N, CA, C, O and the ligand as a Tripos MOL2 file, in Angstrom:
@<TRIPOS>MOLECULE
protein
  253   251    64     0     0
PROTEIN
NO_CHARGES

@<TRIPOS>ATOM
      1 N         206.4440   48.4000  101.8740 N.3       1 MET1
      2 CA        205.7100   47.0400  101.7520 C.3       1 MET1
      3 C         204.8060   46.7450  103.0600 C.2       1 MET1
      4 O         205.1170   46.9610  104.2320 O.2       1 MET1
      5 N         203.7940   46.2820  102.6340 N.am      2 GLU2
      6 CA        202.8250   46.0800  103.7850 C.3       2 GLU2
      7 C         203.2490   44.6670  104.3620 C.2       2 GLU2
      8 O         203.6200   43.7510  103.6270 O.2       2 GLU2
      9 N         203.1660   44.5730  105.6740 N.am      3 SER3
     10 CA        203.4460   43.1880  106.3260 C.3       3 SER3
     11 C         202.2810   42.7060  106.5820 C.2       3 SER3
     12 O         201.3170   43.4610  106.7130 O.2       3 SER3
     13 N         202.1610   41.2560  106.7060 N.am      4 TYR4
     14 CA        200.9810   40.6750  106.7430 C.3       4 TYR4
     15 C         201.1900   39.1880  107.4180 C.2       4 TYR4
     16 O         202.1260   38.4660  107.0710 O.2       4 TYR4
     17 N         200.2810   38.8220  108.3600 N.am      5 SER5
     18 CA        200.5120   37.3240  108.8840 C.3       5 SER5
     19 C         199.0910   36.7480  109.1110 C.2       5 SER5
     20 O         198.1000   37.4360  108.8660 O.2       5 SER5
     21 N         199.0070   35.6150  109.5310 N.am      6 THR6
     22 CA        197.7650   34.9810  109.9750 C.3       6 THR6
     23 C         198.0070   34.3260  111.2500 C.2       6 THR6
     24 O         199.0810   33.8620  111.6330 O.2       6 THR6
     25 N         196.7990   34.3390  111.9210 N.am      7 GLN7
     26 CA        196.6970   33.9020  113.3140 C.3       7 GLN7
     27 C         195.4990   32.9580  113.3860 C.2       7 GLN7
     28 O         194.3390   33.3050  113.1630 O.2       7 GLN7
     29 N         195.9020   31.7120  113.7260 N.am      8 GLU8
     30 CA        194.8890   30.7130  113.8940 C.3       8 GLU8
     31 C         194.1000   30.9460  115.3050 C.2       8 GLU8
     32 O         194.6170   31.1780  116.3980 O.2       8 GLU8
     33 N         192.6740   30.8190  114.9870 N.am      9 ILE9
     34 CA        191.7120   30.8330  116.2540 C.3       9 ILE9
     35 C         190.9990   29.5890  116.2920 C.2       9 ILE9
     36 O         190.1940   29.2820  115.4120 O.2       9 ILE9
     37 N         191.2710   28.8450  117.3010 N.am     10 LEU10
     38 CA        190.7050   27.5050  117.5030 C.3      10 LEU10
     39 C         189.5010   27.6990  118.3210 C.2      10 LEU10
     40 O         189.6080   28.3680  119.3480 O.2      10 LEU10
     41 N         188.1190   27.0820  117.9170 N.am     11 SER11
     42 CA        187.0520   27.2490  118.7450 C.3      11 SER11
     43 C         186.1870   26.2650  118.1780 C.2      11 SER11
     44 O         186.4320   25.7630  117.0810 O.2      11 SER11
     45 N         184.9460   25.8850  119.0280 N.am     12 VAL12
     46 CA        184.0260   24.9070  118.5360 C.3      12 VAL12
     47 C         182.9240   25.6910  117.8840 C.2      12 VAL12
     48 O         181.9440   25.0320  117.5380 O.2      12 VAL12
     49 N         182.9140   26.9430  117.6640 N.am     13 TYR13
     50 CA        181.8310   27.6230  117.1110 C.3      13 TYR13
     51 C         182.0930   27.8540  115.7040 C.2      13 TYR13
     52 O         183.2190   27.9770  115.2210 O.2      13 TYR13
     53 N         180.7910   27.9180  114.9530 N.am     14 THR14
     54 CA        180.8000   28.2940  113.6180 C.3      14 THR14
     55 C         180.7410   29.8450  113.4120 C.2      14 THR14
     56 O         179.8540   30.4850  113.9780 O.2      14 THR14
     57 N         181.6800   30.4740  112.6030 N.am     15 PRO15
     58 CA        181.7300   31.8350  112.5370 C.3      15 PRO15
     59 C         180.3270   32.3520  111.8680 C.2      15 PRO15
     60 O         179.6310   31.5530  111.2420 O.2      15 PRO15
     61 N         179.9900   33.5500  112.0050 N.am     16 PRO16
     62 CA        180.7010   34.5710  113.0630 C.3      16 PRO16
     63 C         180.2880   34.3680  114.3890 C.2      16 PRO16
     64 O         179.1410   34.0680  114.7210 O.2      16 PRO16
     65 N         181.3900   34.5620  115.2580 N.am     17 TYR17
     66 CA        181.1200   34.4470  116.6630 C.3      17 TYR17
     67 C         182.0550   35.5470  117.3260 C.2      17 TYR17
     68 O         182.8720   36.2070  116.6840 O.2      17 TYR17
     69 N         181.8070   35.6760  118.8520 N.am     18 LYS18
     70 CA        182.4970   36.5930  119.4730 C.3      18 LYS18
     71 C         183.6120   36.1170  120.2730 C.2      18 LYS18
     72 O         183.5830   35.1390  121.0200 O.2      18 LYS18
     73 N         184.6060   36.8960  120.0550 N.am     19 LEU19
     74 CA        185.9880   36.3820  120.8660 C.3      19 LEU19
     75 C         185.9750   36.6890  122.1760 C.2      19 LEU19
     76 O         186.6520   37.6110  122.6300 O.2      19 LEU19
     77 N         185.0770   35.8210  123.0110 N.am     20 ASN20
     78 CA        185.1400   36.1150  124.4660 C.3      20 ASN20
     79 C         186.0420   35.1200  125.2810 C.2      20 ASN20
     80 O         185.9520   35.0170  126.5040 O.2      20 ASN20
     81 N         186.8900   34.4180  124.5370 N.am     21 PHE21
     82 CA        187.6740   33.5880  125.1660 C.3      21 PHE21
     83 C         189.2410   33.8240  125.0140 C.2      21 PHE21
     84 O         190.1580   33.1590  125.4970 O.2      21 PHE21
     85 N         189.2890   34.9010  124.2470 N.am     22 THR22
     86 CA        190.8200   35.4040  124.0560 C.3      22 THR22
     87 C         190.9140   36.7470  124.4640 C.2      22 THR22
     88 O         189.9970   37.4730  124.0800 O.2      22 THR22
     89 N         191.8090   37.2580  125.1570 N.am     23 ASP23
     90 CA        191.9200   38.7170  125.5440 C.3      23 ASP23
     91 C         192.7300   39.4820  124.6890 C.2      23 ASP23
     92 O         192.3760   40.6100  124.3440 O.2      23 ASP23
     93 N         193.9210   38.9110  124.2680 N.am     24 TYR24
     94 CA        194.6150   39.7800  123.1980 C.3      24 TYR24
     95 C         195.5900   38.7930  122.4930 C.2      24 TYR24
     96 O         195.7750   37.6500  122.9090 O.2      24 TYR24
     97 N         196.1040   39.2320  121.5690 N.am     25 ILE25
     98 CA        197.2050   38.5940  120.8170 C.3      25 ILE25
     99 C         198.4440   39.5110  120.7510 C.2      25 ILE25
    100 O         198.2960   40.7060  121.0060 O.2      25 ILE25
    101 N         199.6830   39.0110  120.4190 N.am     26 ASN26
    102 CA        200.8640   39.7840  120.3500 C.3      26 ASN26
    103 C         201.0680   39.8750  118.8560 C.2      26 ASN26
    104 O         200.9920   38.9720  118.0230 O.2      26 ASN26
    105 N         201.3500   41.1890  118.6870 N.am     27 CYS27
    106 CA        201.8180   41.3050  117.3170 C.3      27 CYS27
    107 C         203.1330   40.5870  116.9670 C.2      27 CYS27
    108 O         204.1200   40.6060  117.7010 O.2      27 CYS27
    109 N         203.0680   40.0030  115.8790 N.am     28 PRO28
    110 CA        204.4130   39.0780  115.4760 C.3      28 PRO28
    111 C         205.6520   40.0280  115.0860 C.2      28 PRO28
    112 O         206.7910   39.5780  114.9600 O.2      28 PRO28
    113 N         205.3580   41.2540  114.9240 N.am     29 ILE29
    114 CA        206.5010   42.2120  114.5350 C.3      29 ILE29
    115 C         207.0130   42.7610  115.6980 C.2      29 ILE29
    116 O         208.1340   42.4310  116.0830 O.2      29 ILE29
    117 N         206.2580   43.6460  116.3770 N.am     30 CYS30
    118 CA        206.6370   44.5370  117.4680 C.3      30 CYS30
    119 C         206.2710   44.0390  118.8630 C.2      30 CYS30
    120 O         206.6540   44.6490  119.8610 O.2      30 CYS30
    121 N         205.4950   42.8770  118.9400 N.am     31 GLU31
    122 CA        205.1510   42.1780  120.2050 C.3      31 GLU31
    123 C         204.2430   42.9520  121.0950 C.2      31 GLU31
    124 O         204.0620   42.6170  122.2660 O.2      31 GLU31
    125 N         203.6560   44.0120  120.5350 N.am     32 ILE32
    126 CA        202.6150   44.7410  121.2790 C.3      32 ILE32
    127 C         201.4130   43.9850  121.5130 C.2      32 ILE32
    128 O         200.9840   43.2700  120.6070 O.2      32 ILE32
    129 N         200.7920   44.0580  122.6650 N.am     33 GLU33
    130 CA        199.4620   43.4880  122.8630 C.3      33 GLU33
    131 C         198.3280   44.1060  122.1160 C.2      33 GLU33
    132 O         198.0750   45.3080  122.1970 O.2      33 GLU33
    133 N         197.6650   43.2800  121.4020 N.am     34 ILE34
    134 CA        196.4740   44.0110  120.5690 C.3      34 ILE34
    135 C         195.2660   43.2240  121.2160 C.2      34 ILE34
    136 O         195.1260   42.0010  121.2570 O.2      34 ILE34
    137 N         194.3800   44.2540  121.7380 N.am     35 ASP35
    138 CA        193.2630   43.8410  122.4590 C.3      35 ASP35
    139 C         192.0980   43.2090  121.3360 C.2      35 ASP35
    140 O         191.5600   43.9290  120.4950 O.2      35 ASP35
    141 N         191.8650   41.9980  121.4570 N.am     36 ILE36
    142 CA        190.8640   41.3890  120.6040 C.3      36 ILE36
    143 C         189.5390   40.8590  121.3300 C.2      36 ILE36
    144 O         188.7100   40.1500  120.7590 O.2      36 ILE36
    145 N         189.4480   41.2570  122.5640 N.am     37 PHE37
    146 CA        188.5080   40.5890  123.4720 C.3      37 PHE37
    147 C         186.8980   41.1740  123.0620 C.2      37 PHE37
    148 O         186.5900   42.3650  123.0740 O.2      37 PHE37
    149 N         186.0550   40.1370  122.7350 N.am     38 ASN38
    150 CA        184.8200   40.5010  122.4040 C.3      38 ASN38
    151 C         184.5800   41.1980  120.9880 C.2      38 ASN38
    152 O         183.4970   41.7360  120.7550 O.2      38 ASN38
    153 N         185.4770   41.1800  120.1690 N.am     39 ILE39
    154 CA        185.2430   41.3320  118.6990 C.3      39 ILE39
    155 C         184.5280   40.2870  118.2440 C.2      39 ILE39
    156 O         184.5540   39.1660  118.7510 O.2      39 ILE39
    157 N         183.7700   40.6680  117.1280 N.am     40 ILE40
    158 CA        183.0560   39.6930  116.2740 C.3      40 ILE40
    159 C         183.9490   39.1660  115.1590 C.2      40 ILE40
    160 O         184.4400   39.9900  114.3870 O.2      40 ILE40
    161 N         184.2020   37.8810  115.0030 N.am     41 VAL41
    162 CA        185.0980   37.5770  113.8550 C.3      41 VAL41
    163 C         184.3670   36.5960  112.9380 C.2      41 VAL41
    164 O         183.4740   35.8540  113.3460 O.2      41 VAL41
    165 N         184.7790   36.6350  111.7340 N.am     42 ASP42
    166 CA        184.3350   35.6400  110.5740 C.3      42 ASP42
    167 C         185.5170   35.3050  109.7050 C.2      42 ASP42
    168 O         186.6520   35.5840  110.0920 O.2      42 ASP42
    169 N         185.3270   34.7880  108.6810 N.am     43 GLU43
    170 CA        186.3760   34.2130  107.6610 C.3      43 GLU43
    171 C         187.1340   35.5330  107.2870 C.2      43 GLU43
    172 O         188.3460   35.4660  107.0790 O.2      43 GLU43
    173 N         186.5430   36.6060  107.2030 N.am     44 ASN44
    174 CA        187.3170   37.8440  106.5430 C.3      44 ASN44
    175 C         187.7900   38.8230  107.4760 C.2      44 ASN44
    176 O         188.1210   39.9320  107.0570 O.2      44 ASN44
    177 N         187.8680   38.5090  108.8270 N.am     45 THR45
    178 CA        188.0340   39.4350  109.8410 C.3      45 THR45
    179 C         189.6080   39.6370  109.9550 C.2      45 THR45
    180 O         190.2810   38.6060  109.9510 O.2      45 THR45
    181 N         190.2270   40.7870  110.0490 N.am     46 PHE46
    182 CA        191.6730   41.0200  110.2310 C.3      46 PHE46
    183 C         191.6980   42.3020  111.2310 C.2      46 PHE46
    184 O         190.7570   43.0860  111.3570 O.2      46 PHE46
    185 N         192.7380   42.3660  111.8090 N.am     47 ILE47
    186 CA        193.1190   43.5400  112.6030 C.3      47 ILE47
    187 C         194.5230   43.9660  112.1870 C.2      47 ILE47
    188 O         195.3520   43.2640  111.6070 O.2      47 ILE47
    189 N         194.6590   45.3040  112.6000 N.am     48 ARG48
    190 CA        195.8540   45.9230  112.2380 C.3      48 ARG48
    191 C         196.6940   46.5190  113.5660 C.2      48 ARG48
    192 O         196.1430   47.3330  114.3060 O.2      48 ARG48
    193 N         197.7520   46.1610  113.7580 N.am     49 CYS49
    194 CA        198.6640   46.6640  114.7670 C.3      49 CYS49
    195 C         198.7290   48.2460  114.7270 C.2      49 CYS49
    196 O         199.1270   48.8460  113.7290 O.2      49 CYS49
    197 N         198.3520   48.8120  115.7670 N.am     50 GLU50
    198 CA        198.3420   50.4080  115.8020 C.3      50 GLU50
    199 C         199.6950   50.8800  115.8790 C.2      50 GLU50
    200 O         199.9060   52.0580  115.5930 O.2      50 GLU50
    201 N         200.7970   50.0130  116.2790 N.am     51 ASP51
    202 CA        201.9690   50.5000  116.6700 C.3      51 ASP51
    203 C         202.8650   50.4190  115.3120 C.2      51 ASP51
    204 O         203.5200   51.3780  114.9020 O.2      51 ASP51
    205 N         202.8140   49.2620  114.7250 N.am     52 CYS52
    206 CA        203.6530   48.9590  113.3690 C.3      52 CYS52
    207 C         202.8210   48.8330  112.1030 C.2      52 CYS52
    208 O         203.3850   48.6440  111.0250 O.2      52 CYS52
    209 N         201.5530   48.9290  112.1920 N.am     53 GLU53
    210 CA        200.5600   48.7770  111.1120 C.3      53 GLU53
    211 C         200.6840   47.2150  110.4190 C.2      53 GLU53
    212 O         200.2180   46.9130  109.3200 O.2      53 GLU53
    213 N         201.2210   46.5570  111.0820 N.am     54 HIS54
    214 CA        201.1720   45.0630  110.6200 C.3      54 HIS54
    215 C         199.7820   44.5530  110.6340 C.2      54 HIS54
    216 O         198.9920   44.8240  111.5380 O.2      54 HIS54
    217 N         199.4850   43.7770  109.5690 N.am     55 THR55
    218 CA        198.0590   43.3080  109.3900 C.3      55 THR55
    219 C         198.0200   41.8300  109.7570 C.2      55 THR55
    220 O         198.8530   41.0400  109.3120 O.2      55 THR55
    221 N         197.0940   41.4970  110.5280 N.am     56 ILE56
    222 CA        196.9340   40.0940  111.0170 C.3      56 ILE56
    223 C         195.5270   39.5430  110.6330 C.2      56 ILE56
    224 O         194.4840   40.0080  111.0950 O.2      56 ILE56
    225 N         195.5880   38.5530  109.7830 N.am     57 GLN57
    226 CA        194.3600   37.9590  109.2860 C.3      57 GLN57
    227 C         194.0830   36.7200  110.1490 C.2      57 GLN57
    228 O         194.9490   35.8810  110.3960 O.2      57 GLN57
    229 N         192.7550   36.6560  110.6110 N.am     58 PHE58
    230 CA        192.5090   35.4250  111.4450 C.3      58 PHE58
    231 C         192.0200   34.3310  110.5610 C.2      58 PHE58
    232 O         191.2430   34.4720  109.6170 O.2      58 PHE58
    233 N         192.5890   33.1760  110.9970 N.am     59 LYS59
    234 CA        192.1570   31.8880  110.1960 C.3      59 LYS59
    235 C         191.3240   31.1300  111.2620 C.2      59 LYS59
    236 O         191.8510   30.6340  112.2580 O.2      59 LYS59
    237 N         190.1690   31.0760  111.0340 N.am     60 LEU60
    238 CA        189.1480   30.3830  112.1840 C.3      60 LEU60
    239 C         189.2450   28.9670  111.8570 C.2      60 LEU60
    240 O         188.9730   28.6030  110.7120 O.2      60 LEU60
    241 N         189.6430   28.0410  112.8440 N.am     61 VAL61
    242 CA        189.6580   26.7260  112.6800 C.3      61 VAL61
    243 C         188.6610   26.0710  113.8190 C.2      61 VAL61
    244 O         188.8070   26.1670  115.0380 O.2      61 VAL61
    245 N         187.6690   25.4210  113.1540 N.am     62 LYS62
    246 CA        186.6090   24.5960  113.9170 C.3      62 LYS62
    247 C         187.1970   23.3290  114.3060 C.2      62 LYS62
    248 O         187.8210   22.7200  113.4370 O.2      62 LYS62
    249 N         187.1050   22.8360  115.4530 N.am     63 PHE63
    250 CA        187.5250   21.5850  115.9680 C.3      63 PHE63
    251 C         186.2480   20.7880  116.7080 C.2      63 PHE63
    252 O         186.4220   19.6810  117.2170 O.2      63 PHE63
    253 ZN        203.0640   45.6720  115.5800 Zn       64 ZN64
@<TRIPOS>BOND
     1     1     2 1
     2     2     3 1
     3     3     4 2
     4     3     5 am
     5     5     6 1
     6     6     7 1
     7     7     8 2
     8     7     9 am
     9     9    10 1
    10    10    11 1
    11    11    12 2
    12    11    13 am
    13    13    14 1
    14    14    15 1
    15    15    16 2
    16    15    17 am
    17    17    18 1
    18    18    19 1
    19    19    20 2
    20    19    21 am
    21    21    22 1
    22    22    23 1
    23    23    24 2
    24    23    25 am
    25    25    26 1
    26    26    27 1
    27    27    28 2
    28    27    29 am
    29    29    30 1
    30    30    31 1
    31    31    32 2
    32    31    33 am
    33    33    34 1
    34    34    35 1
    35    35    36 2
    36    35    37 am
    37    37    38 1
    38    38    39 1
    39    39    40 2
    40    39    41 am
    41    41    42 1
    42    42    43 1
    43    43    44 2
    44    43    45 am
    45    45    46 1
    46    46    47 1
    47    47    48 2
    48    47    49 am
    49    49    50 1
    50    50    51 1
    51    51    52 2
    52    51    53 am
    53    53    54 1
    54    54    55 1
    55    55    56 2
    56    55    57 am
    57    57    58 1
    58    58    59 1
    59    59    60 2
    60    59    61 am
    61    61    62 1
    62    62    63 1
    63    63    64 2
    64    63    65 am
    65    65    66 1
    66    66    67 1
    67    67    68 2
    68    67    69 am
    69    69    70 1
    70    70    71 1
    71    71    72 2
    72    71    73 am
    73    73    74 1
    74    74    75 1
    75    75    76 2
    76    75    77 am
    77    77    78 1
    78    78    79 1
    79    79    80 2
    80    79    81 am
    81    81    82 1
    82    82    83 1
    83    83    84 2
    84    83    85 am
    85    85    86 1
    86    86    87 1
    87    87    88 2
    88    87    89 am
    89    89    90 1
    90    90    91 1
    91    91    92 2
    92    91    93 am
    93    93    94 1
    94    94    95 1
    95    95    96 2
    96    95    97 am
    97    97    98 1
    98    98    99 1
    99    99   100 2
   100    99   101 am
   101   101   102 1
   102   102   103 1
   103   103   104 2
   104   103   105 am
   105   105   106 1
   106   106   107 1
   107   107   108 2
   108   107   109 am
   109   109   110 1
   110   110   111 1
   111   111   112 2
   112   111   113 am
   113   113   114 1
   114   114   115 1
   115   115   116 2
   116   115   117 am
   117   117   118 1
   118   118   119 1
   119   119   120 2
   120   119   121 am
   121   121   122 1
   122   122   123 1
   123   123   124 2
   124   123   125 am
   125   125   126 1
   126   126   127 1
   127   127   128 2
   128   127   129 am
   129   129   130 1
   130   130   131 1
   131   131   132 2
   132   131   133 am
   133   133   134 1
   134   134   135 1
   135   135   136 2
   136   135   137 am
   137   137   138 1
   138   138   139 1
   139   139   140 2
   140   139   141 am
   141   141   142 1
   142   142   143 1
   143   143   144 2
   144   143   145 am
   145   145   146 1
   146   146   147 1
   147   147   148 2
   148   147   149 am
   149   149   150 1
   150   150   151 1
   151   151   152 2
   152   151   153 am
   153   153   154 1
   154   154   155 1
   155   155   156 2
   156   155   157 am
   157   157   158 1
   158   158   159 1
   159   159   160 2
   160   159   161 am
   161   161   162 1
   162   162   163 1
   163   163   164 2
   164   163   165 am
   165   165   166 1
   166   166   167 1
   167   167   168 2
   168   167   169 am
   169   169   170 1
   170   170   171 1
   171   171   172 2
   172   171   173 am
   173   173   174 1
   174   174   175 1
   175   175   176 2
   176   175   177 am
   177   177   178 1
   178   178   179 1
   179   179   180 2
   180   179   181 am
   181   181   182 1
   182   182   183 1
   183   183   184 2
   184   183   185 am
   185   185   186 1
   186   186   187 1
   187   187   188 2
   188   187   189 am
   189   189   190 1
   190   190   191 1
   191   191   192 2
   192   191   193 am
   193   193   194 1
   194   194   195 1
   195   195   196 2
   196   195   197 am
   197   197   198 1
   198   198   199 1
   199   199   200 2
   200   199   201 am
   201   201   202 1
   202   202   203 1
   203   203   204 2
   204   203   205 am
   205   205   206 1
   206   206   207 1
   207   207   208 2
   208   207   209 am
   209   209   210 1
   210   210   211 1
   211   211   212 2
   212   211   213 am
   213   213   214 1
   214   214   215 1
   215   215   216 2
   216   215   217 am
   217   217   218 1
   218   218   219 1
   219   219   220 2
   220   219   221 am
   221   221   222 1
   222   222   223 1
   223   223   224 2
   224   223   225 am
   225   225   226 1
   226   226   227 1
   227   227   228 2
   228   227   229 am
   229   229   230 1
   230   230   231 1
   231   231   232 2
   232   231   233 am
   233   233   234 1
   234   234   235 1
   235   235   236 2
   236   235   237 am
   237   237   238 1
   238   238   239 1
   239   239   240 2
   240   239   241 am
   241   241   242 1
   242   242   243 1
   243   243   244 2
   244   243   245 am
   245   245   246 1
   246   246   247 1
   247   247   248 2
   248   247   249 am
   249   249   250 1
   250   250   251 1
   251   251   252 2
@<TRIPOS>SUBSTRUCTURE
     1 MET1         2 RESIDUE 1 A MET
     2 GLU2         6 RESIDUE 1 A GLU
     3 SER3        10 RESIDUE 1 A SER
     4 TYR4        14 RESIDUE 1 A TYR
     5 SER5        18 RESIDUE 1 A SER
     6 THR6        22 RESIDUE 1 A THR
     7 GLN7        26 RESIDUE 1 A GLN
     8 GLU8        30 RESIDUE 1 A GLU
     9 ILE9        34 RESIDUE 1 A ILE
    10 LEU10       38 RESIDUE 1 A LEU
    11 SER11       42 RESIDUE 1 A SER
    12 VAL12       46 RESIDUE 1 A VAL
    13 TYR13       50 RESIDUE 1 A TYR
    14 THR14       54 RESIDUE 1 A THR
    15 PRO15       58 RESIDUE 1 A PRO
    16 PRO16       62 RESIDUE 1 A PRO
    17 TYR17       66 RESIDUE 1 A TYR
    18 LYS18       70 RESIDUE 1 A LYS
    19 LEU19       74 RESIDUE 1 A LEU
    20 ASN20       78 RESIDUE 1 A ASN
    21 PHE21       82 RESIDUE 1 A PHE
    22 THR22       86 RESIDUE 1 A THR
    23 ASP23       90 RESIDUE 1 A ASP
    24 TYR24       94 RESIDUE 1 A TYR
    25 ILE25       98 RESIDUE 1 A ILE
    26 ASN26      102 RESIDUE 1 A ASN
    27 CYS27      106 RESIDUE 1 A CYS
    28 PRO28      110 RESIDUE 1 A PRO
    29 ILE29      114 RESIDUE 1 A ILE
    30 CYS30      118 RESIDUE 1 A CYS
    31 GLU31      122 RESIDUE 1 A GLU
    32 ILE32      126 RESIDUE 1 A ILE
    33 GLU33      130 RESIDUE 1 A GLU
    34 ILE34      134 RESIDUE 1 A ILE
    35 ASP35      138 RESIDUE 1 A ASP
    36 ILE36      142 RESIDUE 1 A ILE
    37 PHE37      146 RESIDUE 1 A PHE
    38 ASN38      150 RESIDUE 1 A ASN
    39 ILE39      154 RESIDUE 1 A ILE
    40 ILE40      158 RESIDUE 1 A ILE
    41 VAL41      162 RESIDUE 1 A VAL
    42 ASP42      166 RESIDUE 1 A ASP
    43 GLU43      170 RESIDUE 1 A GLU
    44 ASN44      174 RESIDUE 1 A ASN
    45 THR45      178 RESIDUE 1 A THR
    46 PHE46      182 RESIDUE 1 A PHE
    47 ILE47      186 RESIDUE 1 A ILE
    48 ARG48      190 RESIDUE 1 A ARG
    49 CYS49      194 RESIDUE 1 A CYS
    50 GLU50      198 RESIDUE 1 A GLU
    51 ASP51      202 RESIDUE 1 A ASP
    52 CYS52      206 RESIDUE 1 A CYS
    53 GLU53      210 RESIDUE 1 A GLU
    54 HIS54      214 RESIDUE 1 A HIS
    55 THR55      218 RESIDUE 1 A THR
    56 ILE56      222 RESIDUE 1 A ILE
    57 GLN57      226 RESIDUE 1 A GLN
    58 PHE58      230 RESIDUE 1 A PHE
    59 LYS59      234 RESIDUE 1 A LYS
    60 LEU60      238 RESIDUE 1 A LEU
    61 VAL61      242 RESIDUE 1 A VAL
    62 LYS62      246 RESIDUE 1 A LYS
    63 PHE63      250 RESIDUE 1 A PHE
    64 ZN64       253 GROUP 0 **** ****
């Protein structure tokens, strides 16, 4: 079974934008650091943990 979670990203920008204010996030399953610095994100962006293959969907929250 595939594991999946969401990660909120708070910013003042309208997507898509470059994640130049966050270096990495920790996988919620294996806690490995996943480098996300300078990736381009929009509402459909997700990343996969290389260690446990957990999928993290970004939820972009504008404030
Ligand atoms: Zn993991």
